[in-house]
DORO-479016 format. One record per residue (C-alpha): residue in three letters; x, y, z. Coordinates in nm, 3 decimals, decimal comma. Example, Ala and Ser with C-alpha at 12.3 -4.5 7.8 and 13.67 -1.06 7.14 Angstrom:
DORO-479016
ALA | 1,230 | -0,450 | 0,780 $
SER | 1,367 | -0,106 | 0,714 $
//
This chain:
DORO-479016
UNK | -2,074 | 4,278 | 3,548 $
UNK | -1,938 | 4,445 | 3,864 $
UNK | -1,573 | 4,416 | 3,787 $
UNK | -1,618 | 4,528 | 3,422 $
UNK | -1,805 | 4,850 | 3,533 $
UNK | -1,564 | 4,904 | 3,804 $
UNK | -1,281 | 4,898 | 3,525 $
UNK | -1,456 | 5,150 | 3,308 $
UNK | -1,545 | 5,355 | 3,594 $
UNK | -1,154 | 5,368 | 3,696 $
UNK | -1,038 | 5,435 | 3,323 $
UNK | -1,285 | 5,717 | 3,297 $
UNK | -1,163 | 5,913 | 3,624 $
UNK | -0,783 | 5,790 | 3,560 $
UNK | -0,806 | 5,946 | 3,182 $
UNK | -0,964 | 6,268 | 3,350 $
UNK | -0,705 | 6,326 | 3,605 $
UNK | -0,441 | 6,198 | 3,333 $
UNK | -0,556 | 6,481 | 3,085 $
UNK | -0,542 | 6,751 | 3,389 $
UNK | -0,202 | 6,669 | 3,463 $
UNK | -0,113 | 6,753 | 3,091 $
UNK | -0,310 | 7,047 | 3,045 $
UNK | -0,198 | 7,223 | 3,359 $
UNK | 0,178 | 7,119 | 3,384 $
UNK | 0,325 | 7,395 | 3,581 $
UNK | 0,055 | 7,300 | 3,849 $
UNK | 0,110 | 6,944 | 3,849 $
UNK | 0,461 | 6,934 | 3,838 $
UNK | 0,453 | 7,178 | 4,156 $
UNK | 0,167 | 6,924 | 4,311 $
UNK | 0,354 | 6,610 | 4,265 $
UNK | 0,679 | 6,725 | 4,387 $
UNK | 0,550 | 6,867 | 4,701 $
UNK | 0,367 | 6,491 | 4,751 $
UNK | 0,677 | 6,320 | 4,726 $
UNK | 0,880 | 6,578 | 4,961 $
UNK | 0,559 | 6,586 | 5,233 $
UNK | 0,401 | 6,250 | 5,140 $
UNK | 0,105 | 6,167 | 5,361 $
UNK | -0,257 | 6,134 | 5,353 $
UNK | -0,354 | 6,506 | 5,323 $
UNK | -0,162 | 6,503 | 4,983 $
UNK | -0,337 | 6,547 | 4,639 $
UNK | -0,189 | 6,222 | 4,552 $
UNK | -0,325 | 6,049 | 4,842 $
UNK | -0,685 | 6,198 | 4,774 $
UNK | -0,593 | 6,039 | 4,414 $
UNK | -0,541 | 5,690 | 4,563 $
UNK | -0,857 | 5,727 | 4,803 $
UNK | -1,055 | 5,845 | 4,535 $
UNK | -0,974 | 5,547 | 4,266 $
UNK | -0,992 | 5,318 | 4,536 $
UNK | -1,328 | 5,413 | 4,603 $
UNK | -1,432 | 5,434 | 4,234 $
UNK | -1,348 | 5,043 | 4,155 $
UNK | -1,607 | 4,992 | 4,454 $
UNK | -1,747 | 4,619 | 4,421 $
UNK | -1,525 | 4,568 | 4,143 $
UNK | -1,231 | 4,436 | 4,358 $
UNK | -1,398 | 4,322 | 4,678 $
UNK | -1,057 | 4,339 | 4,878 $
UNK | -0,997 | 4,721 | 5,021 $
UNK | -0,652 | 4,635 | 5,070 $
UNK | -0,613 | 4,510 | 4,645 $
UNK | -0,828 | 4,807 | 4,580 $
UNK | -0,562 | 5,043 | 4,739 $
UNK | -0,270 | 4,895 | 4,619 $
UNK | -0,408 | 4,902 | 4,234 $
UNK | -0,520 | 5,266 | 4,315 $
UNK | -0,113 | 5,357 | 4,442 $
UNK | 0,044 | 5,159 | 4,166 $
UNK | -0,197 | 5,357 | 3,883 $
UNK | -0,161 | 5,711 | 4,090 $
UNK | 0,225 | 5,679 | 4,087 $
UNK | 0,264 | 5,530 | 3,750 $
UNK | 0,040 | 5,847 | 3,598 $
UNK | 0,285 | 6,112 | 3,774 $
UNK | 0,627 | 5,926 | 3,672 $
UNK | 0,506 | 5,894 | 3,310 $
UNK | 0,398 | 6,299 | 3,342 $
UNK | 0,701 | 6,384 | 3,470 $
UNK | 0,913 | 6,161 | 3,241 $
UNK | 0,717 | 6,312 | 2,945 $
UNK | 0,839 | 6,646 | 3,012 $
UNK | 1,181 | 6,538 | 2,903 $
UNK | 1,125 | 6,270 | 2,639 $
UNK | 0,826 | 6,302 | 2,376 $
UNK | 0,817 | 5,944 | 2,370 $
UNK | 0,791 | 5,714 | 2,659 $
UNK | 0,691 | 5,336 | 2,642 $
UNK | 0,591 | 5,375 | 2,290 $
UNK | 0,304 | 5,651 | 2,356 $
UNK | 0,346 | 6,011 | 2,258 $
UNK | 0,205 | 6,185 | 2,579 $
UNK | 0,155 | 6,520 | 2,347 $
UNK | -0,143 | 6,334 | 2,227 $
UNK | -0,464 | 6,316 | 2,388 $
UNK | -0,527 | 5,938 | 2,245 $
UNK | -0,215 | 5,805 | 2,326 $
UNK | -0,260 | 5,919 | 2,679 $
UNK | -0,608 | 5,756 | 2,721 $
UNK | -0,440 | 5,449 | 2,564 $
UNK | -0,191 | 5,445 | 2,838 $
UNK | -0,434 | 5,492 | 3,126 $
UNK | -0,652 | 5,169 | 2,926 $
UNK | -0,332 | 4,977 | 2,899 $
UNK | -0,210 | 5,052 | 3,238 $
UNK | -0,569 | 4,985 | 3,414 $
UNK | -0,600 | 4,641 | 3,195 $
UNK | -0,264 | 4,543 | 3,329 $
UNK | -0,309 | 4,629 | 3,712 $
UNK | -0,648 | 4,460 | 3,696 $
UNK | -0,612 | 4,147 | 3,544 $
UNK | -0,835 | 3,879 | 3,659 $
//
């Protein structure tokens, strides 16, 4: 159905973004911190929020709800990434392992998109 398809698309896209954060830690850290200091609709964070919101499409009919889910998702991903730089294991996930990063994203999206 539309909900499951949108959720699957979001998991795939978010996993790819999360992978990018960890494989490009220097640029990711600079980008996230710059966005926190100069937050607005022209930041990388906002572009991710907007993109994730659109990826959900008809899975979540309410634009406001899609944007909230995307906001929570992006910020949770960024905090987990930044926290992982000083702590090897966070919330039971070892972010040095690709499978744990994927599992974190899937668990996070399952939590955010509970029916």
